[in-house]
C-alpha positions in Angstrom: 16.0 88.7 35.6 12.3 89.1 34.3 11.2 85.8 33.0 9.2 85.7 29.9 5.4 84.8 30.4 4.2 82.0 28.0 1.3 81.3 26.4 -2.0 81.5 28.7 -5.3 78.9 28.5 -8.2 81.4 27.6 -9.6 78.9 24.7 -12.9 77.7 26.8 -15.3 74.4 25.2 -17.0 76.4 23.0 -14.6 78.5 21.3 -12.7 75.1 21.1 -15.7 73.1 19.1 -15.3 76.4 17.0 -11.6 75.9 16.0 -13.1 72.5 14.8 -15.6 73.3 12.9 -13.9 76.0 11.3 -10.5 75.3 10.8 -12.2 71.8 8.9 -15.6 73.9 6.6 -13.2 75.8 4.3 -13.4 75.4 0.0 -13.2 71.7 0.5 -17.4 70.7 0.6 -18.0 73.6 -1.8 -14.8 73.3 -4.4 -14.0 69.2 -3.7 -17.4 67.5 -5.2 -16.6 68.2 -9.1 -13.4 66.1 -8.6 -14.7 63.2 -6.3 -17.3 62.6 -8.8 -14.8 62.7 -11.7 -13.4 59.3 -10.0 -16.2 57.9 -8.7 -19.3 59.0 -11.1 -22.5 56.8 -9.1 -24.4 58.1 -6.1 -23.4 55.3 -3.9 -19.6 55.2 -4.4 -19.7 59.3 -3.7 -21.8 58.9 -0.5 -19.8 55.8 0.2 -16.4 58.2 -0.2 -17.9 60.4 2.1 -18.7 58.5 4.9 -15.2 56.6 4.7 -13.5 60.2 4.7 -15.8 61.1 7.9 -15.3 57.7 10.0 -11.6 58.0 9.4 -11.8 61.9 10.6 -13.7 60.3 13.6 -11.3 57.3 13.9 -8.1 60.2 14.4 -10.4 62.7 16.4 -10.5 60.0 19.2 -6.9 58.7 18.8 -6.2 62.9 19.3 -8.5 63.1 22.0 -7.1 60.4 24.2 -3.3 61.8 22.8 -4.7 65.7 24.2 -6.1 64.9 27.4 -2.5 63.3 28.1 -0.5 65.8 26.5 -2.3 69.1 26.4 0.5 71.0 24.9 1.3 73.3 22.7 2.1 71.5 19.2 -0.4 69.2 19.7 0.8 66.8 16.6 4.6 67.9 17.3 4.4 67.0 20.8 2.6 63.3 20.4 5.3 62.4 18.1 7.7 63.5 20.2 6.7 61.6 23.7 6.2 58.3 21.4 9.2 58.3 19.0 11.5 61.0 20.3 13.4 64.4 18.8 14.1 63.2 15.0 10.5 62.3 14.0 9.0 65.2 16.1 11.8 68.1 14.3 10.6 65.4 10.5 6.9 66.8 11.3 8.3 70.3 12.0 10.0 70.5 8.7 7.6 69.1 6.6 5.0 72.0 8.8 7.9 74.8 7.5 8.6 73.5 3.5 4.9 72.2 2.9 2.4 71.2 4.8 1.3 75.0 6.4 2.0 77.4 3.8 0.5 74.8 1.7 -2.6 74.7 3.5 -3.2 78.2 4.2 -2.1 79.1 0.5 -5.0 76.9 -0.3 -7.4 77.9 1.4 -6.2 81.7 0.4 -6.8 81.5 -2.8 -10.7 80.4 -2.6 -11.2 83.4 -0.5 -9.5 85.3 -3.5 -11.3 83.7 -6.1 -14.8 84.3 -4.7 -14.5 87.6 -3.7 -13.4 89.0 -6.7 -16.1 87.1 -8.1 -18.6 88.5 -5.8 -17.4 91.9 -5.2 -16.0 92.4 -8.9 -13.7 94.8 -7.7 -10.5 93.5 -9.6 -10.2 91.5 -12.6 -9.9 87.9 -11.6 -5.6 87.3 -12.3 -5.2 89.5 -9.3 -6.1 86.3 -6.6 -3.1 85.9 -6.2 -2.5 89.3 -4.9 -5.9 89.0 -3.2 -5.0 85.8 -1.2 -1.4 87.2 -0.3 -3.2 90.3 1.4 -5.8 87.9 3.4 -2.9 86.4 4.8 -0.9 89.2 6.2 -4.3 90.9 8.0 -5.3 87.6 9.0 -2.2 86.8 10.5 -2.0 90.1 12.0 -5.5 90.1 13.5 -3.6 86.6 15.1 -1.0 88.3 16.6 -3.3 90.9 18.3 -4.4 88.6 20.5 -6.3 84.7 20.8 -9.7 86.5 22.0 -9.8 88.2 18.8 -8.4 85.2 17.0 -11.4 82.9 18.7 -14.2 85.6 18.4 -13.3 85.7 14.3 -13.6 81.8 14.2 -17.0 81.8 16.5 -18.5 84.0 14.5 -17.5 83.2 10.9 -18.4 79.2 11.8 -21.6 80.4 13.2 -22.2 82.2 9.8 -21.2 79.5 7.5 -22.5 76.6 9.4 -25.6 78.3 9.1 -25.4 79.0 5.7 -24.6 75.2 4.9 -27.7 74.6 6.6 -29.8 76.9 4.5 -28.6 75.4 1.6 -29.1 72.0 2.4 -32.8 72.6 3.5 -33.7 74.9 0.5 -32.4 71.7 -1.6 -34.4 69.0 0.1 -37.5 71.1 0.9 -37.9 72.6 -2.6 -35.5 71.5 -5.1 -36.0 67.1 -4.6 -39.9 67.6 -5.3 -38.7 69.6 -8.6 -36.5 67.1 -9.7 -37.3 64.0 -7.6 -33.6 63.6 -6.8 -30.9 61.7 -8.8 -30.1 58.8 -7.1 -30.2 56.0 -9.1 -29.0 53.9 -10.7 -26.8 53.9 -7.5 -23.7 52.3 -9.5 -22.2 53.6 -13.0 -22.2 51.2 -15.7 -18.5 51.1 -15.7 -16.5 49.6 -13.2 -14.4 51.6 -10.9 -10.7 51.1 -10.8 -9.8 50.6 -7.1 -6.8 53.5 -7.4 -9.8 56.0 -8.4 -11.5 55.6 -4.6 -7.8 56.0 -3.1 -7.5 59.3 -5.2 -11.1 60.5 -4.3 -10.1 59.8 -0.7 -7.5 62.1 -0.9 -9.5 64.9 -2.1 -12.4 63.8 0.8 -9.8 64.3 3.3 -9.0 67.4 2.0 -12.4 68.6 2.6 -12.1 67.0 6.3 -9.1 67.9 7.4 -8.7 70.4 10.5 -10.0 68.3 12.9 -6.6 67.8 14.2 -5.5 71.5 14.7 -7.3 71.8 17.8 -4.4 69.9 19.2 -1.7 72.9 18.2 -3.4 75.2 21.0 -4.1 72.5 23.4 -1.8 74.5 25.7 -4.1 77.3 25.6 -7.2 75.0 26.3 -9.3 75.8 29.4 -9.6 72.2 31.3 -8.0 70.3 28.6 -8.3 67.0 30.0 -12.1 67.3 29.6 -12.3 70.2 27.3 -10.0 68.6 24.4 -11.7 65.6 24.0 -15.0 67.0 24.3 -14.3 69.9 21.4 -12.6 67.5 19.0 -15.6 64.6 19.5 -18.1 66.9 19.0 -16.6 69.2 16.4 -15.8 66.6 14.0 -19.7 64.8 14.3 -21.2 68.0 13.3 -18.5 68.2 10.2 -19.4 65.1 9.4 -23.2 65.5 9.5 -23.2 68.4 7.7 -21.0 67.2 5.0 -23.4 64.0 4.4 -26.3 65.9 4.2 -25.0 68.8 2.2 -23.9 65.5 -0.2 -26.9 64.3 -0.3 -28.2 67.8 -0.7 -26.3 67.8 -4.2 -27.8 64.9 -5.0 -31.1 65.6 -4.6 -30.8 69.0 -7.4 -27.9 67.5 -9.5 -27.1 64.7 -11.3 -24.0 63.0 -10.8 -23.0 64.2 -14.2 -24.3 67.6 -13.5 -21.8 67.6 -10.0 -18.8 66.3 -12.0 -18.8 69.7 -14.4 -19.9 72.1 -11.9 -16.7 73.6 -10.3 -19.0 75.2 -7.6 -21.5 73.1 -7.1 -23.5 74.4 -3.9 -23.3 77.8 -6.5 -25.6 75.5 -9.1 -27.7 73.8 -6.4 -29.0 77.4 -5.1 -29.3 78.7 -9.1 -31.4 76.3 -9.9 -33.7 76.3 -6.7 -33.6 80.3 -5.9 -32.1 81.9 -9.2 -29.2 84.5 -9.6 -29.2 85.2 -6.4 -28.5 82.1 -4.6 -25.3 82.1 -6.6 -24.3 85.3 -4.7 -25.5 83.9 -1.9 -23.3 80.6 -2.1 -20.5 82.5 -3.7 -21.0 85.5 0.1 -21.3 81.8 1.9 -17.7 80.6 0.3 -15.8 83.7 1.3 -17.0 83.8 4.7 -15.9 80.2 5.3 -13.1 80.4 3.4 -12.4 83.3 5.8 -12.6 81.8 8.8 -11.0 78.9 7.9 -8.3 81.0 6.9 -8.1 82.6 10.3 -8.4 79.2 12.0 -5.3 78.0 10.6 -3.2 80.9 11.6 -4.7 81.0 14.4 -3.5 77.3 15.1 -0.3 76.0 12.8 2.0 78.4 14.0 2.1 77.0 17.7 4.0 74.0 16.4 6.7 76.3 15.0 6.7 77.9 19.2 6.8 74.5 20.5 9.8 73.1 18.3 11.7 76.4 19.4 10.7 75.6 23.3 12.1 72.2 22.8 15.1 73.7 21.3 14.3 72.1 17.7 13.8 75.5 16.0 15.1 78.9 16.5 14.9 80.7 19.8 13.4 83.5 19.3 10.2 82.1 17.3 9.7 81.0 21.3 9.0 84.2 22.5 5.5 85.3 23.6 4.7 89.0 22.6 4.6 90.9 26.1 1.3 92.9 25.8 -0.8 90.9 23.0 0.1 87.3 24.5 0.9 85.9 21.6 3.6 83.8 19.9 4.2 86.5 17.1 7.1 85.7 15.6 5.7 82.5 14.7 3.0 83.3 13.5 5.0 85.6 11.6 7.3 82.7 9.7 3.8 81.3 8.7 2.5 84.5 6.7 6.0 85.1 5.1 6.1 81.4 4.2 2.3 81.3 2.9 2.2 84.5 1.0 5.2 82.9 -1.3 3.8 80.0 -1.5 0.4 81.5 -2.7 2.7 83.7 -5.4 3.9 80.9 -7.0 1.5 77.6 -6.4 -1.6 76.6 -8.0 -4.6 75.7 -5.9 -4.7 72.0 -7.0 -0.6 72.1 -6.5 -1.3 73.6 -2.9 -3.6 71.0 -1.7 -2.4 67.5 -2.9 0.9 68.5 -1.6 -1.0 69.5 1.5 -2.6 66.1 1.8 0.3 64.2 0.6 2.5 66.0 3.7 0.6 65.9 6.9 -1.1 62.3 6.4 1.9 60.5 7.1 2.5 62.6 10.2 -1.3 62.0 11.6 -0.6 58.4 11.6 2.6 58.7 12.9 1.0 60.9 15.9 -1.8 58.1 16.1 1.0 55.5 16.2 2.5 56.8 19.7 -0.7 55.6 21.3 0.5 51.6 20.5 3.9 52.9 22.2 2.5 55.2 25.0 0.2 52.6 26.2 3.2 50.3 27.5 4.4 53.2 30.0 3.1 52.9 33.9 2.8 56.7 34.0 0.6 57.4 31.2 -2.9 57.7 32.7 -4.7 59.7 29.8 -8.0 61.1 31.6 -9.9 60.0 28.3 -9.3 56.7 26.0 -9.9 56.0 22.7 -13.1 53.9 22.4 -12.8 50.5 20.4 -9.0 50.3 21.2 -7.0 49.4 19.5 -9.2 48.7 16.6 -10.1 52.7 15.9 -6.1 54.0 15.7 -4.8 50.8 13.6 -7.7 51.5 11.3 -6.3 55.3 10.9 -2.8 54.2 10.5 -3.7 51.6 8.3 -5.7 53.7 5.8 -2.7 56.5 5.9 -0.4 54.2 4.7 -2.9 53.0 1.8 -3.1 56.4 0.9 0.4 56.9 0.3 0.7 53.6 -1.8 -1.8 54.6 -3.9 -0.8 58.2 -4.4 2.7 56.7 -5.2 1.7 54.3 -7.6 -1.3 55.9 -9.5 0.8 57.5 -12.7 -1.6 60.8 -12.1 -0.3 61.9 -8.7 2.8 59.7 -8.2 5.5 62.7 -9.1 4.0 65.1 -7.0 3.9 62.9 -4.3 7.4 61.7 -4.9 8.8 65.4 -4.6 6.8 65.8 -1.3 7.7 63.2 0.4 11.4 63.8 -0.9 11.2 66.9 0.6 10.0 65.4 3.7 13.2 63.3 4.0 15.2 66.0 3.2 14.1 66.8 6.7 16.7 63.8 8.4 20.3 65.2 6.8 19.1 68.9 7.8 18.6 67.3 12.0 21.7 65.9 12.2 23.8 69.1 10.4 21.9 71.8 12.7 20.0 70.2 15.7 21.5 66.5 16.0 25.1 69.0 15.9 24.4 70.9 18.8 23.4 68.4 20.8 26.5 66.5 20.2 28.9 69.8 21.2 26.5 70.2 23.7 27.5 66.4 25.3 31.0 66.7 25.3 31.3 70.3 27.1 
């Protein structure tokens, strides 16, 4: 009988770094600062929350570096949870990815791309953004079906373009804008005290901007020499993101006051307009288009591997584990992601998509990191890379995640949406026992 070929290891170190950066830098650094400044109206709180988010992302990346060096498998987070805690928690992660996480993430990125595509090109009225977003999802999903090389090439080129464009904005703001304005770094704290819950809600928005560092784990089964390249790519990519984000926020404050940032839906565009003029707005609009286009491609490249891994393990429909005989890609899994993301983008707003994504993903990131505490007790657990600062680094990540979830459930402004999202995830428990669990029970009796 002809055996279906599996996914091949075709992703080198720098393509892996590009996936980390390309998936992460999307709309967040351009769209999130306004909402964050609204919650934390002071230069010091603003800087502190971006540093805190960066440290949390680094703690997560260092933890995933160890887990990835031990289990360089397709599915990443799914594989770590399954190894540490078993099939039910792993199924719940996959269920959350299918019902909320991935479609929400791809939809939010595509919506931002569509908004700025229409703003720059003026091809259609702005109310058509949903349909443009749906087309973008379908097109870039198709590119990822055509082959790993096409997907990684697109990700690498757009990553270089958007990282370079961000650096350009930063240099212009600091070299040209700062001497003109003198900066807006004082007073460092607002006159009225900031409630502690505001820091938690702002951190959720910051983590939306930082999210993506974990997506490389989903394609762990396709990275060359994964014991070395997975840890290197995760760490190098995350450090590069932290650096560019901190510099970008310094550049924003060099040109705009905190109040101006708070009222700016596209901070980088306002910075560029103030320093360069109208041409700066076009430049930033184009940069956001490229940024979100690359992030959309990277997300559609990495995340379907979760569905593929679940199907291989018997936790999802078997045909989803098919590999295209010509292109060598998980075409059925990618197709499912395309359909779900298009549905989400047509029925939900950007804010609904982004908040649902963060609320649903962070408990599973924490569960994957917590698996390290279980796995380190096993004699056969010998990772090629070990997380520095263990157990403080993974514990800090897990505890911070618990704080964010509790804060979101307590705060009146986010309580209902958070409860609904977590409720959808919990529904996965009876679904598991009615489907996978029942099938396992039947198999054990025969």
